[in-house]
N, C-alpha and C positions, 0 to 999 in steps of 0.2 A: 123651433131650431132646426139648421142643419144643416147639412155638411160637403154643398156643391158636387156631392158623387153622385151621380146622374146613375138609377137602378133599373129604369124600364125608359125607352120611348114607345110611347102612348101615339093614340090616334083619333082626334074629335072624331064622335060618329054623329053629333047634330051639334046647334047651334043656336038661340034664338037669335030676334034682332030688335034693336034699339040701343038707348043710351046702357041700361043694366041689360046683362047677357046670363045665363043658362046654358053651359056645356056638356053632354055627354063623351067623355072621354072613356076609348079602348084601352086595357091596360093587361099586359100577365101577373101584374100582382093581382093573391090571391084577396079579392075583396071580401068573402065573406068575413076575414079578418079587421076589418076598415070599420072605424064605429062612424057614427055620421056626428059630424061634427069635427072630427080628426081635421089634422092639417100635412097637404099632400103642397110640394113645389111645383107647378105648372109651367113650363121653359123662367122657371126662376123667380115664378110668382106665388107667394102662401096662398093658398085659397083652400077655402072651409068645406069639406065635404059635407053634400047636401041627401045621396041618394046613391044607391048604389045597385049593380045589378049580375048577373053571374060570372060577368068577362069583362065590366062598366063601372064607374064612377062618373056624380054627376057634383059639378062647384058651379058657383053662383059668382058674376064679377057684376061686381057695381061700378056706377057711371065713373069713381075717380080711378079705379085700376081701368076700364074701359080708356077713359082717355090717357092717360098716362103713361101703358105699355104696349105689349103687341098684342095686347088678345081682343082687341078691336079688328083686329086683320086674321083671327083663325077661324077656319073655315069648315066644315066636315070637309075632313082627308089631313088637313095642318097634323103634322107630327110635331108631338114635344116629348119634351123631355122632363125627367120625372124621377123624383125622389119622397120616398114617406118622410117624418119627421124625425126626427133623434131621439133613442131613447137612452135614461142612465144607464152608461156601461155601454151604449155603444162604441166603434170604433167611429172617432174625429179622422178621415183617413184625407178629409180637401182642406177645409178651414171654415171659420164658424160664420155661417150662413143665418141672413133673417127673412128672407124672401120677400123682405122689403125693395122696391126698384126703388134706384136713385135715380133714371131717366133711361135714355133709348142712345145703345150704342148702336153705328153704320158703318159697314164695313165696308174699307176704303182701298183695300190691299189683300189680296190674295197669291201665292207661290210656294212651291214645292223646297224643300232646304233638306234634301237626304229624303229619307223617306215620310220627315214630318212637313206639313203644311204649319205656313208664318203665316198667320193672319194679322193686319192693322185695320184698328178701331177710332171713327174720329166720336170724338165724346163731346159734352156740353161744355164752354167754355168754364162752368161754374166747379163741374167734375174734376177735370182735367189734373189741377196742381193737387185731387186727392188721392192720386194713382201714381203708386211711386215702383220704380223699376225692381223687381224683383220682392216685391208685395204680391199682393191676390187682388182677384177682381174674381165675381160670377158673371157670368154671360149667358144668357139663358138657360141658366140653373147649375152652370158648368164651373168648378173651380181653378181655376188656371192663376199661374203663374206669369207675372209679368217680364218679359222681358226685356222691351225699351221702352222710352215716354218722351214726350214730345209736348208742347205748346198743346196742340192738337187732337193729341188721344192717345196711345198707346198698340203695342204689336204685344204678339204670342205666337207658342211654335205652338201644334195641338200632334201629337202622336198618332200610331196610328190607330191605336185605341181606339182611343177619343172622339179620332176621326171616323170608327164605325160603329161605335156604342152611344152617340148621341146626332144630335142632329147638325151641329158646329163642321161637319166637312161638305155639309149640303149649300150651306152657305155662299150670296153670292156678291160682288160688288153691287153698294144701293140694297143690299140688305140690311133692316133694323132688329138688334136685339136687347133685348132687358137687361139693364146693369144694374149689378148691385156693389158699391163702393166697400173694401177694406172696413168693418163695421169699427174698430181700434180707431181708424182715418174717419168715422163718421163724428166719432165722440171728440176727439183733438183739435178738429173744424169748430165743433161747436164750444171747444174752450177760449179755440182763437176766437171766438167772434164771427168765423165763417161758416155758416148754418150752410150743408147740401142740398 
């Protein structure tokens, strides 16, 4: 479980090719403290640590993960928002995030709004009704408050700190991002017979 509060932006240092892939990710995390089998959210995807080095960790992405997330586009040099898993007693600064990506959002608009940056995303039609104004979403691992919704997607405002401390400030129209809807919306949809 995660909160969507990014604590490092890592860089892919190596990536295998194929339907399944292994990635080595450079990080500022103290890797000596990361146990094999630990979960780390990489651009919002919960991945299991399979190896560590002095300033990097390795993860494996299955064919399902490659097919359903942005991980298939990761190459050496790709920058990823990183968050280590919650421990009991940690501050819950964002919202409850599972790291289970529901779909891909596509950036459709980007504009300055004072010192903030307004981003508009299009989402798959089955996910749009599950996103509510003033609710929470996770985009590439970042917990965000939804400012606006319509039938095609949603909009958020990114404060300067978030723009600088995550990869969201570098997104350009047409870029895709991993999207996780709010956990509560997922269960409400299931109860109503609308599986996201």
